[in-house]
N, C-alpha and C positions, 0 to 999 in steps of 0.2 A: 412395640407391644409390651405392656407392663407385666412382669413376671408374677404369676399367681402365687400367693402366700397362704399356706394352709397350716392351721393349728390343729394338732391331734391331741385330744384330751384322753389320757390313759393313766390309770393308777394301778399299783400293785408291785409285787416283787418278781422273783425269778420265774416261777411257773406262769404267773399272769402275763408276763411280758413275752415269754416264748410261745404261748398259745395264741398270742395276738399277731405273731409274725406274718402269717398268711394274709391277714387283713391289712397290715402295713404294706405288704407287696401289692395288694389290690389297689390301694391308694396311689402308690408310686406308678403302677402301670397305667392307671387311668389318667394321672397327671404327671407325666414323665419330666416335665420342665419346671415343676413347681418347687418353691423353697418350702421345705417341710420342717416345722418346729414341733417338738413334743412338749406338752405341759404335763408334768407328773409330780407326785407328792414326794416329800422326804419326811421321814419320821425319826427325829433324833432320839437316841437311846435304844433303838431297836437294831439288831444285826441283820438288816435286810440288804439284799443286793440291789444297787442302784441300776435303773434302766440303762443309763449311759454305759455302764460297765459291760452290759450285754450287747448293746447295739452299735457301739463305736466300731467303725470299720465295716459295717454291714451295707452302708450306702442308703439305708432306709430313712434316716433322719439327719437333717442338716445341723440343727442345734436344739437346745433344751431350755425350758423354763421350769425351775423347781420352786415349789412353795411348801411351807411348813403347815402341817395339819393343825386346825383348831386355833389359829391366831388371827383374830379379826383385823388387827392393824396390818398384818401382812396381806390379808385379803384385799384391803383397800389399795395397797401398793401394787398388788398383782393386777388389779383392775386397770390401773393406770398404765402398767407395763404392757398389758395386752393391747390396750388402745393404741399405744405408741407403735406397736408392731404392724398395725394396719393390715390385719388378716382379713381376707375376703371370704374364707370358709373355715368352718370348724368341723372336724370329724370326731364324733362322740364315741369313744371306745371304752366307756365304763360299763361294766356288767350291770344290767338293770332289767326290770320287767315292765310290762305295759302300765301297771298301776303304781309304779315307783314315783313317789312325790319328788324325789331329789332331781329327777330328769327335768321337770318343769322349773324347779329352782335353778338348776344349772343353766338352762336355756335363757332364763331371765338374766342371769349373771353375764353370760357371754353377749347377750343383746346390749346390756349396759356397756360392755367392753367394745362395742362397735361392730360385732360380727353378726351379720344378718342371715347368712346361709349356713344351715346346720345339716350335716349328714350323719346318719347312724342312729337317729332317734326314731326312724320309721321301722316298722316291722319288729318292734320289741316283743319278746315272747310273753305269754300269759304265765303268771306265777303258778306252778303246779301245786295241787293239793296233796297233802299226805294223809292217806287213809290207812288205819291199822287193819282194815278188813282185807287188804290185798297187798301184793308186792308192789313196790314202787315201779313206775314205768321207766323204761330206758329213754333218756332225753338226748337231743342232739348235742354233739360236742360243743364246748364253749367256742372253739375256733369257728365251727360252721355257723353258729348263731351270730357271731360277729359278721361273718361274710354275708349271711342272709340280710342283716340290717343294712349293709352297704348296698346290696342288690336292690333292696326296697327304696333306697335313696337314688337309684338310677345308675349305679356303678356296675361295670362288668366284673364278675367274680368267677373263680374256678368252680368246678363241681364239688359237691360235698366230699370231704375226705381227701381231696386232691390239691389242697393249698400248698404254696411254696414255703418251705421251712428254712431255706438257705439264709445264713447271716454273715457270709463273707469270711468264714474261717479259712485261713491260708498259711502262707509261708511263715509269717511272723509268729503265729500261735504254735505252729509245728516246731519251729526252732526252739521255742521256750520249753516245749515238751522234751525235746532232745537234750536240752541243757539240764532239765530236772532228772532225766534218766541217767545222765553221765555219772552221777554219784551212786547209782543203785546197781545191784547185781543184775546180770542178764537173765531174761526169761527163757533164753536158749531156744528161741523159735516157737515156743508154745503159744497157742491161741489165748488171747486175753478174754476174760469176761469181766464186765463192770458190775459192781455190787453197790447198791444205794441203801445204806442201813439207817439213815437219819430221818428227820422230819420234825417240824416245829411243834406238832400236836401229838401228844402221847397216844391218843386214840387211833392214830394212823400208823403206828410203828409196830411191825411184826417183831417178835422177840429176837434179840441178838443171838440167842442160843440156836434159834432155828436157822439163821443165816450161817452160823458156824457149821451146823450139821449139813445143810444144803450144799455148801461149797466144798466141804470135805468129801462128800459123795461125788461131786463133779470132778474134783481133782483125781479121785480114785478111778472113775469110769472113763473120763475124757482127757485126763492129763492137762487140764486148763491152768492158766496163770491168772489168779484173781487180782483185781485192782479195785480198791475201796474208794468210792467217791462221796463227797459230802463237805460240810463246812468244818471250820476249826473245832467246833464242839464235838465232832464225830471222830476226831483223830485218835484219841485214846482207845476207843472201842475198835477202831480200825487196826491199830497196832496189835491189840490183843488177838484179833481174828487172824491176822497174818502170822503171828507167832504160833497160833493153834494149827493153821494150815501148813506151816513150815515153808511157805512160799508166798509171793505176792508183793504188791506195792500199796502204799497208803497215800492217796492223792488229796485226802481231806485237808483243806487249808493250805496245801502246798502249791496249788495252781489257781490262777484266776479263772473266772467263769469261761471265758473264751478258750483259754488254754486247756481247761478241763474237757470242754466239748471236743477239742482236737484230739485229746487222749482217748476219750470215749469212742471216737470214730474208729479207733484201732481194734475195738472189741468185736467179738463174734456174737455177743449176747449181753444184755443188761438185765439184771434182776434187782428189783428194789421196791420201796414203799411209794405211796402216793405223795410225792413231794417234788421239789424243783428238779432234782437230779434225773428223775425219769423223763422229764420233759427235755432236759439237756440231751439225753440219749436219743429221744425221738428226733430232735433237731439234727443230731449227728447222723441220722439215717440207720441207727442200730435197732434191731428187733428187741423188744422188751417183754419181760415177764413181770407183771405188776402184782403186788400183794396189797389189796385195798380193803379198808374198813368199809362199813355200810352206813357211815354217818351222812352221806350225801346221795343224791340220785345216781343210778348207774349211767355210765356213758359220758357224763359231763367232763370229767377230768382224766379220761383214759389217755395214754400216750397217743399223740396224733399220728395218723397214717395207717398203713396196712401191715399185716403180719404180726401184730402185737397180741399177747395173751394177758388177760386181766382176770385175776381171781377175786371174787366178791361174793359174800353170802347174803341171801335174802332172809331176814329174820324180822319178827314183829316190831322191833324197836328201830328198824332202819329209818334213815332220814332224820336222826336226832340232832345232827350238826354239833354234837358235843366235841370239845377239844380234848377232854379227859373223861373217860368212862369209868365211873366208880361203881355204880349199881350193878351193871352187867359184866364189869371187869373185861372189857373189850372182847366179849364172847364172839362177835362177828369175825374179827380178824384171827382170833385164836382157833377158829374152826377150820382154818386153811392149813392143811398139813404139809409137812416137808415133802412127803411122798408125791403129792399132787404137783407141787411146784417143781420138784426134781424132774418128773416126767415131762413137763412142759419145757423146761430148760434143755433137757436132752433132745427133745424133738426139734427145737430151734437150732441147737448145735449140729444135729445131723443135717438139717436143711442147709445151713450156712456152709457146712463142710462140703456138701455136694455141689453147691454153687461155686465154691472156691476151686474145687478140683476141675469142674467144668471149664471155668475161666482159664485156669493154668494150662489146660489141654486144648484151649481155643476151640471148644466144641460149640 
């Protein structure tokens, strides 16, 4: 019997890839013996995390095909390469709505590439309307929307909110974390909390001064050990925060994505902005407290899973999708106070502390 060959079309960076993990698991569990190739974009000149750096070692993907965005000559070569792969099925994991013209365009492209069976284009959601007369409705999580589409194509999928986030973080990643820690001062047994201060979009960043105040209070009340996560661009701010708190680590740029997830898994809590690091924490199984702007619909990009807390303000200009808010000066995210976030963090710490004590006492 010929081995099934499946091509998964997925684009995006860190957060986009992590929220797609349950859908990747659904494909693998429906076709356990298939050879799975992921087709994904590469964008030279942008500091984006490549999909392979996230999923290598997960067992979810066997190999990759990368293509540059906006290069017609490369598209012709890509067409020939896909044809040579002799894929019998395409799984379409690009975010789209029912009236999105690119879906029809993409289906035509893959048909030209010799793929006749397409999964994931059924059950596409209708694009929601934004009305200034009312608050935006809460929408299904991006992850659950992907799973619904696979279900509409006939695949068996898990219940909403219950998708599998495991990406095979193991001994290799934990050893690298230990190596990183070997040159740093000991946390002396204190519980770690992860802090995600960064974000590509200015409109989605809670002020750094508020993180300084938030964690200072948690150090005072709960004697925690803060660990700042993010990209290399966040390292300088992370170092300033650790100096202010007089304790902690700065993992920004010091660990790869998979090693950073292994480090986050040691945390009792993760507090951060709406960006890739909060999805890393959800992948690690850590409860999150998210500080979100109102630029998008509520629910779409929350950390996936149970037990998370997300702060978001409903205001008349919500749903703007702005990357930088000049006119309102990020009024939505600035309306979220340190006191509210602090109370949520303390609640999570109390709950995780009770769970830890229960486990150690074997109750």
